[in-house]
N, C-alpha and C positions, 0 to 999 in steps of 0.2 A: 235304248241305246242314246236317244236324244237326251234323257234326263241325267244319265251317266256323263255324258259330255258337258252338259252344263253345269254339274256340280264340280268336275274337275276343272273347268274354266274358271269357276270361282276361287277354287284353291290356288290355281296358278296366279291368278291376278292378285291374290292375298299375299301369296309367297312373293311376287315381284315387288309389291308396294313395301313390303318389310325389307327386302334386300336394299331397295334403293333409298329407304329411310335410314338404314344402317350405315350406308356409305355417306348420306349426308347430301342434302338437296343442292347446296351452293357449291360443294366440291363435285357433284355430278354435273352441274352446269359448266363449270370451268373445264372438266374433262371433254364434255361435248363439244364446247365451243373451240377447244384446241383440235381435237379428233376430226370432226366434220368437215371443216374447211380444208384442213391440211392434208388429210388422207381420204376422206370419203369421196369427194369430188375427183380427185386425181385417180383414184382406184376405178371409178366408173369409166372415166376417159380412157384408161388403159384397158378395161374390160371390153368397152364397146369396139375397140379396134382389134381385138384379138378373133381367133377362130371359134367356132360353136363347141367343140369338144372341149378345149382348154378353158374356155369361158365358163361353161357349165360346171367343170370339175372344182374350178375355183369358188364358184358361187354356191356349190353344195358343201363346202367345208363347215359352215356353221351347223347344218342339219346333220351332217356325218357325225361330227364331233359330240353333239348333243344327245345323238341316238345311242351311240356306242359307249360314251362316257357317263351316261345318267345312271343314277344308283337305285333307280325305283322299279326297275324291271321285275325283280322277284315278287314285289309288293303287288305290282299290277297284274302279275300273272296268278296270283291269289284270289283277286277280287273281280277279275275281268276276262272274258274270253278273248281268243286272238282276234277276232273280227272287231271287237269294241276296242281293244289296245291299239290295233292299227288305225282306227277311225280318230282315237286321241292323239296318236303321234301326227297323223296328218294335220290335225286342226292346230296342234302348237306349232309345227314347223312351218305351216302357212302363215300364221300370225307373226312368226319371227322373221320370216323372209318377205313379207308383204311389202315393207318399204323398198326392197330391191326390186320386186316386180314393177312397183310404180316408176322408180327411176329408169329401169330398161325400157318402159314403154315410152317415158320421156326422151330417150335418147335413141328410139325407133329400132329397139333390138327385140322384136317379138320372137324370134328364134330362140334367144336366150332365155325368155320367160318360159316358152315351151319346153326347153330341155330342164330348166329348173323345175317346173312342175312334174316332169316324168321322173327326174332324179329323186325329186322328195317323195314322191309315191313309192318308187322302189326301196328308198331306205326306210320308210315308214313300216313296209311290209315285211321287213327282215325281223325275225324273231331273234332276241338276243341268244337263245340257247341254241341256235343254229350256227353262230359264229364259232371260229376255231380256237375258242378259249381253253378248252380242255387239252385239245392237241398241241395247243402252244405251250401249255404247262409241262407237256411232256418232253419238250426239247431240251437237249442238255445246254447249261449256261455255265459249264465248268470253265470255259474260256475266260469268263468274267473272274478276276481274282476274288477271293474271299474278303479282302479289304474293301472292295467294292460292293458290299452287300445291297447297297440302296439301289445299285443297278441291276442286281439279280432279281430282287423283289419287283423293281420297277418295270422291267421287260416283260415279267410274267403278267403284269397289270396292264401295261400301255404297249406292249410289243406290236398288237396287231395294229394300233393307231398310228404308231411310228412307222412300221412297215408300209402301211397304206400311203402316207403322205411322201415317204421316201420315193415309192413308185410314182406317184403322181408328179414329183418333181423331174423325175426322169423322163417320163411320158411326154410331159409338155415343156421339155427343156428348150425347145425351140423359142419360147417366150422368155424375154430375159428375166422376167420377175418371178418365175416359176420355182426355180431350185433356191433363190435366196428366200422367197416367201415360205415354202416347206420347211426349210432349215429353221427358220425363225419360229414357225409354229411347233416343230418337234422340239425346240428347246424350251419352249413353255411348258410342253408336256413334262419334260425332263425335270423343270423346278419342282413339280409335285412329288418327285422321288425323295425330296428331303424334307418332308414334313413330319415323318417319323423320327423319334429321337432314340437313338440307342442307349442302352445302360452302360454304367461307368466301367464295367469289366470289358466290355467290347472295345472301348477305346483304349485301354491299358496295355491289350495284348498285342495287336499288329502294328502300331503307331509308335513313333516317338513323340510323346505329347508336346514336347516342347517345338516341334515342327509340325504338327499335325495339319495344321490349316494348310500349308502349302502342300504337304504331301498328298491331302484330299483334293486340292485344286488341279494338281497336277495329273494324279491318276484318273480323275473324272473327266477331266478336259481332253486327256488322251482317248478315252473310251468313246467320247462323243465324236470327235475329230476323225478317228478311225472309222466309226459308223458312217460318217458322210464323207469319206475320202473319194468315193466314186462320184457322187453327185457334184462335189468340188471340181474334180477333174474334168466332168463332162461341161461344167459351165466355163472354165478356162479354155476349153477346146472350142467351145461353140460361140462364146462371146469374149474372145480374146481382147477386143478393144475396150471391154467394160469391166476388165479384171479388177478394178478398184472398187467396184460394188462388191463383189464377193470378199474381198480383204475387208471392207467395211463390216459386212454381215459378219463375218468370222470373229472380228474383233467385238462386236456388239455382243454376239452370243457367248463368247469367251467370258466378258464382262458379267453377263446375265447368270451363267452357270456358276461362277466364283461367288457372285453376290448371294446366291441361293444357299450356298455352304456357309458364307458367312452369317447369314440370318439364321441358319439352323443353330450353329453353335454360340451365337449371340444369346440365344434363347434357350440353350441347353442346360438342364438340371438332371442329376442323377437319377431321379425317380420319376421324372416327366416323360410323357410317352409321346406327346404330339405337340407341335407348336402350330400356330396359325399366323403365317407371315405372308399371305397372298396379297394383301393390301399394299405393303411395302414394296413387294416385288413389282406389283403392277405400276406403282408409281416410279420405280427405278427404270423400268422397261419404257415406260412413257417418256422418260428423260432422255434415254437413248435414241428414241424416235425422233424427238424433236429436237433439232440441232442446238436451239439456243438454250434448252435445258439440260444439255450433256454435262456442263460444268457441275451442275447441281447432282447430277447422278454420280459423277466420279468423287464429289465431296461425301456422297452418302455412303460410297463403298469403302472409303477410308474410315469413314466413322465407326461402320460395321465391323470392319477388320479389327480395330482395336478394341471394340466392345467384346467381340468374340474371344480375341486373344485374353482379355482381362478375365472374362468368365472362365476359360479352361485354366488359366493361371491360378485363379481363387481357388479352385478345387484340387488342382495337382501339384500347387506348389512349384510349378516350372520356373526354372531359372535361365535366362538367356545367357 
């Protein structure tokens, strides 16, 4: 088992190095320099003041996301036993969360460290085949219009994760950042629904090509905000004096979702099946989170709107 873990650790380190190298070291340093002082320390200050349950659930979000969203479960099932896979997951999640452990010890919250360790062990012990993925796929999604096929496919793939964070937001709603945070996280999940590109025929049928961008944005925004209508209401009731926070989050999420659609159609081609726009989406989201970068994100939204419109007009000869 130790040999297996050592080999996998070497593979993970090489993958991490290649990922960081592809991003660019200078760009990565700029992002870290922006994110760490502005968000990292502030988040830790908030966490050390919260209760054990809420703090532990929030801290376990990275491990939960990695475990249930990773794509190598089937591969690992073919080469390793359940015990070996669990040991690998524990090792990986400990390494990922280790900086949080040190920070929590520094802030004198050993109870959160203990909760983080127990939660990490429980998450790592969950075999992916135990999750209700098959049962979820059997649920009817006919209430979603066929025109929003991205949501039908996306909820079958991500419904369990979105539902989990939806519940976390409600359970920890007494903490002012619980619902805004989970709404933002789920909006990040939803951006992955727009990575696949539909064929030309699927665009020609249900939409007016001249107004497809605004029709898509309106329909998909409605679905997202209906899904989170209850969390919105709970926040406005429990934190009525802080209503402006939720309003800002809704505006930011709206911009992020609409930008995902713009990026999709800016890269659309009749026979292209997929595009990779996660980097530009990350840059856009960072601009929304950092106030002095927000104008740059808005300018990027306008640029991609005209780019997407030009791309569709070129193929459909649409006239306004």
